C-alpha positions as CSV (number, residue, x, y, z in Angstrom):
1,M,-154.8,-135.0,56.2
2,Q,-152.0,-137.6,57.0
3,I,-151.8,-138.7,60.7
4,I,-148.3,-139.4,61.9
5,K,-147.7,-140.9,65.1
6,H,-144.3,-140.4,67.3
7,P,-141.7,-140.4,64.1
8,P,-138.6,-141.0,65.1
9,R,-136.3,-137.6,64.3
10,E,-134.3,-139.3,61.6
11,I,-137.3,-139.4,59.5
12,W,-138.4,-135.7,60.3
13,A,-137.1,-134.1,57.5
14,S,-138.4,-136.4,55.0
15,L,-141.8,-135.9,56.9
16,L,-141.6,-132.1,56.9
17,T,-140.8,-131.9,53.1
18,R,-143.1,-129.2,51.2
19,P,-145.1,-129.8,48.2
20,V,-143.1,-127.6,46.5
21,F,-142.8,-127.5,42.7
22,D,-139.2,-127.3,41.0
23,N,-139.2,-124.1,39.1
24,T,-136.0,-124.6,37.8
25,S,-137.5,-126.5,35.1
26,L,-139.3,-123.4,34.1
27,F,-136.0,-121.3,34.0
28,D,-136.0,-121.9,29.7
29,T,-139.2,-120.7,29.4
30,V,-139.4,-117.9,31.6
31,Q,-135.8,-116.4,30.6
32,K,-137.3,-116.3,26.9
33,V,-139.8,-113.9,28.2
34,L,-137.5,-112.0,30.2
35,D,-135.1,-111.3,27.5
36,D,-137.8,-110.2,25.3
37,V,-139.0,-107.8,27.6
38,R,-135.7,-106.6,28.0
39,L,-135.2,-106.0,24.4
40,H,-138.5,-105.1,23.2
41,G,-139.8,-103.3,26.2
42,D,-143.5,-102.3,25.6
43,A,-144.6,-104.1,22.5
44,A,-143.5,-107.3,24.1
45,I,-145.4,-106.4,27.5
46,K,-148.4,-106.2,25.3
47,K,-147.4,-109.4,23.0
48,Y,-147.6,-111.5,26.6
49,T,-151.0,-109.8,28.5
50,L,-152.7,-111.0,24.9
51,Q,-151.3,-114.1,25.3
52,F,-151.4,-115.0,28.7
53,D,-154.1,-112.8,30.3
54,K,-156.4,-112.7,26.9
55,V,-156.5,-109.0,27.3
56,E,-155.7,-106.2,24.4
57,S,-154.8,-103.1,25.2
58,D,-152.4,-100.3,24.3
59,I,-152.8,-98.7,27.6
60,I,-150.9,-100.6,30.4
61,E,-150.8,-97.7,33.2
62,V,-153.7,-97.6,35.4
63,T,-155.1,-93.8,35.1
64,K,-156.1,-91.5,37.7
65,E,-159.8,-91.4,36.3
66,E,-159.7,-95.5,36.7
67,I,-158.5,-94.8,40.4
68,L,-161.3,-92.6,41.3
69,E,-163.8,-95.2,39.4
70,A,-162.4,-97.7,41.9
71,E,-162.7,-95.5,44.5
72,K,-166.6,-95.4,44.0
73,Q,-166.9,-99.1,43.9
74,I,-165.8,-99.5,47.4
75,S,-168.4,-100.0,49.8
76,A,-167.9,-97.6,53.1
77,H,-167.6,-100.8,55.2
78,L,-164.7,-102.2,53.2
79,K,-163.0,-98.5,53.4
80,Q,-163.4,-98.6,57.0
81,A,-162.0,-102.1,57.0
82,I,-159.1,-101.1,55.2
83,E,-158.5,-98.0,57.1
84,M,-158.1,-99.9,60.5
85,A,-155.2,-102.0,58.5
86,R,-153.9,-99.1,57.2
87,R,-153.6,-97.5,60.6
88,N,-152.4,-100.7,62.4
89,I,-149.6,-101.4,59.7
90,W,-148.3,-97.9,59.9
91,K,-148.2,-97.7,63.3
92,F,-146.3,-101.3,64.0
93,H,-143.9,-100.6,60.8
94,S,-143.4,-96.7,61.7
95,E,-141.9,-97.9,65.3
96,Q,-139.4,-100.0,63.4
97,Q,-137.3,-96.7,62.3
98,H,-134.3,-97.0,64.5
99,E,-130.8,-95.3,63.6
100,L,-127.5,-96.0,65.4
101,P,-126.4,-92.7,67.0
102,E,-123.0,-91.2,67.0
103,I,-120.4,-92.7,69.3
104,Q,-116.7,-92.4,69.7
105,T,-115.2,-96.1,69.0
106,S,-112.0,-94.7,70.2
107,P,-111.0,-91.1,70.9
108,G,-111.4,-88.9,67.8
109,V,-113.1,-91.7,65.6
110,Y,-116.6,-91.0,65.2
111,C,-118.9,-93.4,63.4
112,W,-122.6,-93.7,63.0
113,Q,-125.1,-95.2,60.9
114,K,-128.2,-93.9,58.7
115,A,-131.1,-95.4,57.0
116,I,-131.6,-94.2,53.7
117,A,-134.6,-95.6,51.6
118,I,-134.2,-97.3,48.3
119,E,-135.2,-95.1,45.7
120,K,-137.4,-96.9,43.3
121,V,-139.0,-100.1,44.6
122,G,-141.2,-102.5,42.3
123,L,-144.4,-104.3,44.1
124,Y,-146.0,-107.2,42.3
125,I,-149.5,-108.3,43.5
126,P,-150.8,-111.5,41.7
127,G,-154.0,-111.8,40.1
128,G,-155.1,-115.4,40.2
129,T,-158.0,-116.8,42.5
130,A,-158.3,-113.5,44.9
131,P,-157.6,-110.0,44.9
132,L,-154.8,-109.5,47.3
133,F,-155.4,-106.0,48.4
134,S,-154.5,-106.5,51.8
135,T,-150.8,-107.4,50.0
136,V,-150.9,-104.0,48.8
137,L,-151.0,-102.5,52.0
138,M,-148.3,-104.5,53.4
139,L,-146.0,-103.4,50.7
140,G,-146.8,-100.1,50.3
141,I,-147.2,-98.8,53.7
142,P,-143.5,-99.6,54.7
143,A,-142.6,-98.0,51.5
144,Q,-144.2,-94.7,52.4
145,I,-143.2,-94.6,55.8
146,A,-139.2,-95.4,54.4
147,E,-139.8,-92.7,51.7
148,C,-138.9,-94.3,48.7
149,K,-139.0,-91.8,45.8
150,E,-140.7,-94.2,43.3
151,V,-142.9,-97.1,44.1
152,V,-144.5,-98.9,41.4
153,L,-146.9,-101.7,41.2
154,C,-147.6,-104.3,38.7
155,T,-150.8,-106.4,38.8
156,P,-152.3,-108.7,36.0
157,P,-155.4,-107.2,34.3
158,D,-159.0,-109.2,34.5
159,K,-160.6,-110.4,31.4
160,S,-162.1,-106.6,30.7
161,G,-158.7,-105.4,31.1
162,K,-159.3,-103.5,34.3
163,V,-157.6,-104.1,38.1
164,H,-159.9,-105.1,41.0
165,P,-161.2,-102.0,42.3
166,A,-159.9,-102.9,45.9
167,V,-156.6,-103.2,44.9
168,L,-156.5,-99.6,43.2
169,Y,-158.7,-98.3,46.4
170,A,-155.7,-99.5,48.9
171,A,-152.9,-98.5,46.3
172,K,-154.3,-95.2,46.8
173,I,-153.8,-94.8,50.3
174,A,-151.1,-96.9,50.4
175,G,-149.1,-94.2,48.7
176,V,-148.3,-95.9,45.2
177,H,-146.9,-94.0,42.8
178,R,-147.8,-95.8,39.7
179,I,-149.7,-99.0,38.9
180,F,-149.6,-101.0,35.7
181,K,-151.8,-103.6,34.2
182,I,-149.0,-106.3,33.8
183,G,-148.9,-109.5,35.4
184,G,-146.6,-112.8,35.4
185,T,-143.2,-113.1,34.1
186,Q,-143.2,-109.9,32.2
187,A,-144.4,-108.0,35.2
188,I,-141.1,-108.8,36.7
189,A,-139.1,-108.1,33.8
190,A,-140.7,-104.8,33.4
191,M,-139.7,-104.0,36.5
192,A,-136.1,-105.5,36.6
193,Y,-135.2,-103.7,33.3
194,G,-137.3,-101.0,32.7
195,T,-139.5,-100.1,29.5
196,E,-140.6,-97.1,27.6
197,T,-143.2,-97.0,30.2
198,V,-142.5,-98.6,33.1
199,P,-139.5,-97.7,35.5
200,K,-136.7,-99.6,36.3
201,V,-136.8,-100.2,40.1
202,Y,-134.0,-101.2,42.6
203,K,-135.9,-103.9,44.4
204,I,-138.8,-106.2,43.2
205,F,-141.2,-107.7,46.3
206,G,-144.6,-109.5,46.4
207,P,-145.9,-113.0,46.2
208,G,-146.7,-115.0,42.8
209,N,-147.0,-118.1,40.9
210,Q,-144.3,-120.3,40.0
211,Y,-143.6,-118.2,37.0
212,V,-143.4,-115.0,39.1
213,T,-141.2,-116.9,41.8
214,A,-138.6,-118.3,38.6
215,A,-138.9,-115.0,37.5
216,K,-137.7,-113.2,40.6
217,Q,-134.7,-115.8,41.1
218,I,-133.2,-115.2,37.9
219,V,-133.6,-111.3,38.0
220,S,-132.0,-111.3,41.1
221,L,-128.7,-112.8,40.2
222,R,-127.6,-109.8,38.4
223,D,-130.5,-107.1,37.8
224,V,-132.4,-106.2,40.6
225,A,-132.4,-106.8,44.1
226,I,-135.5,-109.0,45.7
227,D,-137.6,-109.5,49.0
228,M,-136.6,-112.8,49.6
229,P,-137.4,-116.5,48.2
230,A,-141.2,-117.8,48.0
231,G,-142.7,-120.4,47.5
232,P,-146.5,-121.9,48.4
233,S,-147.9,-120.6,51.9
234,E,-148.0,-122.6,54.9
235,V,-149.0,-122.9,58.5
236,E,-148.4,-125.0,61.2
237,V,-150.5,-125.2,64.5
238,L,-148.8,-126.6,68.1
239,A,-151.3,-127.4,70.4
240,D,-152.1,-129.3,73.6
241,K,-155.2,-130.3,75.4
242,S,-156.0,-126.7,76.5
243,A,-156.7,-126.2,72.5
244,N,-160.0,-125.7,71.0
245,P,-160.8,-127.9,67.6
246,V,-162.9,-125.5,66.1
247,F,-160.2,-123.0,66.3
248,I,-157.8,-125.2,65.0
249,A,-159.8,-126.5,62.3
250,A,-160.3,-123.2,61.3
251,D,-156.7,-122.1,61.2
252,L,-155.7,-125.0,59.1
253,L,-158.9,-124.4,56.5
254,S,-157.8,-120.6,56.5
255,Q,-154.6,-121.7,55.1
256,A,-155.2,-124.5,52.9
257,E,-157.8,-122.3,50.9
258,H,-155.0,-120.4,49.3
259,G,-154.4,-122.9,46.6
260,V,-153.7,-126.5,46.0
261,D,-150.0,-126.4,47.0
262,S,-150.7,-124.5,50.3
263,Q,-149.5,-126.9,53.4
264,S,-151.4,-127.0,57.0
265,I,-149.6,-128.9,59.7
266,L,-150.8,-129.6,63.2
267,V,-148.5,-130.8,65.6
268,T,-149.8,-132.0,68.9
269,V,-149.0,-133.8,72.1
270,D,-152.7,-134.6,72.8
271,E,-153.9,-137.8,70.9
272,A,-157.5,-137.1,71.8
273,L,-157.5,-133.8,69.9
274,I,-156.9,-135.5,66.4
275,E,-160.3,-137.2,65.8
276,P,-162.4,-133.7,67.2
277,V,-160.2,-131.3,64.7
278,L,-160.7,-133.6,61.9
279,E,-164.6,-133.9,62.5
280,Q,-164.2,-129.9,62.6
281,I,-162.6,-129.4,59.4
282,E,-165.3,-131.9,57.2
283,I,-168.0,-129.8,59.0
284,Q,-165.9,-126.2,58.6
285,L,-165.0,-127.3,54.9
286,E,-168.4,-128.0,53.4
287,Q,-169.1,-124.3,54.4
288,L,-166.2,-123.1,52.0
289,P,-166.9,-121.7,48.7
290,R,-163.1,-122.4,47.9
291,K,-163.8,-125.8,49.2
292,E,-162.3,-127.9,46.5
293,L,-158.8,-126.1,46.5
294,A,-158.8,-126.4,50.2
295,R,-159.4,-130.2,49.9
296,K,-156.5,-130.7,47.8
297,A,-154.1,-128.9,50.2
298,L,-155.2,-130.8,52.5
299,E,-154.1,-133.7,50.6
300,N,-150.3,-132.4,51.3
301,S,-151.3,-131.8,54.9
302,K,-150.3,-133.7,58.1
303,I,-151.2,-134.0,61.7
304,I,-148.0,-135.0,63.7
305,L,-148.7,-136.2,67.2
306,L,-145.6,-136.4,69.6
307,K,-144.6,-137.2,73.1
308,T,-143.3,-133.8,74.7
309,L,-143.7,-130.3,74.2
310,D,-139.6,-130.2,73.9
311,E,-139.9,-132.6,70.8
312,A,-142.9,-130.4,69.4
313,V,-140.7,-127.2,69.6
314,A,-137.7,-128.8,68.3
315,L,-140.3,-130.1,65.5
316,T,-141.0,-126.7,64.7
317,N,-137.8,-125.5,64.6
318,E,-136.7,-127.8,61.9
319,Y,-139.9,-127.0,59.8
320,A,-139.4,-123.0,60.1
321,P,-142.8,-122.2,59.4
322,E,-144.2,-119.2,57.4
323,H,-146.9,-118.7,60.3
324,L,-147.1,-120.5,63.6
325,I,-149.9,-120.5,65.6
326,I,-149.2,-121.9,69.5
327,S,-152.5,-123.0,71.0
328,T,-151.2,-124.3,74.3
329,Q,-151.6,-123.5,78.1
330,Y,-148.3,-121.9,78.6
331,Y,-147.6,-120.5,75.3
332,M,-145.3,-117.7,76.1
333,G,-142.8,-120.0,77.4
334,V,-143.2,-122.1,74.5
335,A,-142.8,-119.1,72.3
336,A,-139.5,-118.3,74.3
337,N,-137.9,-121.6,72.8
338,I,-139.1,-121.1,69.0
339,V,-136.2,-119.9,66.8
340,N,-137.4,-120.6,63.3
341,A,-140.9,-119.1,62.1
342,G,-141.9,-116.1,60.1
343,S,-144.6,-114.7,62.3
344,V,-145.9,-116.3,65.2
345,F,-149.5,-116.2,66.9
346,L,-150.2,-116.9,70.6
347,G,-153.1,-118.4,71.9
348,N,-156.6,-119.7,71.3
349,Y,-157.6,-115.9,70.3
350,T,-154.9,-115.0,67.8
351,P,-155.9,-116.5,64.4
352,E,-153.5,-116.3,61.8
353,S,-155.9,-114.2,59.6
354,A,-155.3,-111.2,62.1
355,G,-151.9,-111.2,60.8
356,D,-152.6,-111.4,57.3
357,Y,-154.9,-108.4,57.2
358,A,-155.0,-106.0,60.3
359,S,-153.5,-106.6,63.4
360,G,-150.4,-104.7,61.8
361,T,-147.6,-107.1,61.5
362,N,-146.6,-108.1,57.9
363,H,-148.1,-110.9,55.9
364,T,-145.1,-111.0,53.4
365,L,-142.9,-113.8,55.0
366,P,-140.3,-116.5,54.2
367,T,-141.8,-119.8,52.9
368,N,-140.6,-123.2,52.3
369,G,-137.9,-123.3,55.3
370,Y,-136.3,-119.9,54.7
371,A,-137.4,-118.7,58.1
372,K,-134.3,-120.3,59.3
373,A,-132.1,-117.4,57.4
374,Y,-134.6,-114.8,56.4
375,S,-136.8,-112.4,58.1
376,G,-140.5,-111.2,57.0
377,V,-140.9,-108.0,55.3
378,N,-140.2,-105.0,57.5
379,L,-139.5,-101.2,57.3
380,D,-135.7,-102.6,57.1
381,S,-136.5,-104.2,53.5
382,F,-136.9,-100.9,52.1
383,V,-133.9,-99.3,53.3
384,R,-130.3,-99.3,53.2
385,K,-128.2,-99.0,56.0
386,V,-125.2,-96.3,55.2
387,T,-122.3,-96.3,57.6
388,F,-120.6,-93.0,58.1
389,Q,-117.5,-92.2,59.9
390,Q,-115.0,-89.1,61.0
391,I,-111.8,-88.8,62.0
392,T,-109.7,-86.5,63.4
393,K,-105.8,-86.1,63.0
394,E,-105.6,-87.6,66.9
395,G,-108.3,-90.1,66.0
396,L,-106.1,-91.4,63.1
397,T,-102.6,-91.5,64.9
398,N,-104.4,-93.2,67.4
399,L,-105.4,-96.2,65.2
400,S,-102.6,-95.5,62.6
401,N,-100.2,-98.7,64.1
402,A,-103.1,-101.0,64.1
403,I,-104.1,-100.2,60.1
404,I,-100.7,-99.9,59.2
405,L,-99.5,-103.5,60.5
406,M,-102.6,-105.1,59.2
407,A,-102.2,-103.5,55.9
408,E,-98.6,-104.5,55.3
409,N,-99.5,-107.7,56.8
410,E,-102.1,-108.3,54.0
411,E,-99.3,-107.0,51.3
412,L,-101.7,-104.1,50.6
413,Q,-99.0,-101.3,51.0
414,A,-101.2,-98.6,49.0
415,H,-103.6,-99.0,52.5
416,S,-100.8,-98.4,54.9
417,N,-99.5,-95.4,52.5
418,A,-103.1,-93.9,52.7
419,V,-102.5,-93.5,56.7
420,K,-98.6,-92.7,56.5
421,V,-99.2,-89.6,54.1
422,R,-101.7,-87.9,56.3
423,L,-99.4,-88.2,59.5
424,D,-96.4,-87.0,57.5
425,E,-97.9,-84.0,56.0
426,E,-98.3,-81.1,57.8
427,V,-101.9,-79.6,57.0
428,P,-104.2,-77.3,59.3
429,V,-105.7,-79.3,61.7
430,E,-109.4,-79.6,60.8
431,T,-112.6,-78.1,62.8
432,R,-114.5,-81.1,64.2
433,E,-117.9,-81.3,62.6
434,S,-120.6,-83.1,64.4
435,S,-123.2,-85.1,62.8
436,H,-126.8,-83.9,62.7
437,R,-127.7,-86.1,65.8
438,R,-125.1,-84.3,68.1
């Protein structure tokens, strides 16, 4: 890891640069795959599955028999762990169901807001180096709570043409309706455009490699909504002398093992903490099966020493980490000043991995500094907020002067007329109908 001591503010921006690949160079390649799938549907899907995944199959949808067989392969202990995670994720996200009650903004003018589920959503679950069945729960459960009518999932098959049994089991308990053995750009294309087999969806969720990220960016321009811009995963640990070096090293490594382009950053105000953390990283690194991946990720990672916690907070808000672990003596006070982060973990006994799996919060979070403008996935990600209004004749009379003056000053006479004709016409007064919440 690089060690930077007391960097001046003018170099913070360059210091906090992520090891992000410019995926715009992939756009031409990705666009060709997208166009091919849009034009040729299932035939193109099968062609690219053979080309990229080395799997030849006429059946791209997972069958009920495959799901039942997968369930038998999951140990009872893993099922119990998944159930605990499911229960906590459900509880946390179900508490996010809030609607704006009906109010009178002025006499006779009634307004309210209703949350309506996005009818068709697509979930992308990468294959890659690890079966991310936890992400199935993080995306499928909020979709289930929101009552999305059609939830489809795409994930690449392994060399034998199968999907990891834990992914299938998680999809079943998360309420996913249909599962397809499709990976990469072709999966994004299938959900964005629809094929003979795969339904078109209205919004696509989920992480992926650089090709998947580029594909999501392209299709989001005009064809389908996406959850958020995505990049390699990252963590920042903000620590003082009260922090435990063993815990810090474990947290930095838990992020680094995601992949070579992940980034782990330690920001500290205690210089004496640096050497023990580095020693612990070396000790723990040797015990990891994915140590080579983690070691490469650490090359992109940094330890930054600052003079005060105020400076540390300012640098953190500039970095806007996906995951932020605050290991300081007065962590609640520090957390109160954090404004840019995807998800925050407080105290010595709150590791990032808790949020990744089982505490209940969502682990699909904004990366690459997008936490300055984006939220992580939550229940609102799966719904639209539709506003309603009902106005009595008295209410329209009260608003009429303001509407007419504003419309005519914007030179929109038809807008003005839409009010005038209602006030001029003698029609029976409507009976006021209340909304379903009154």
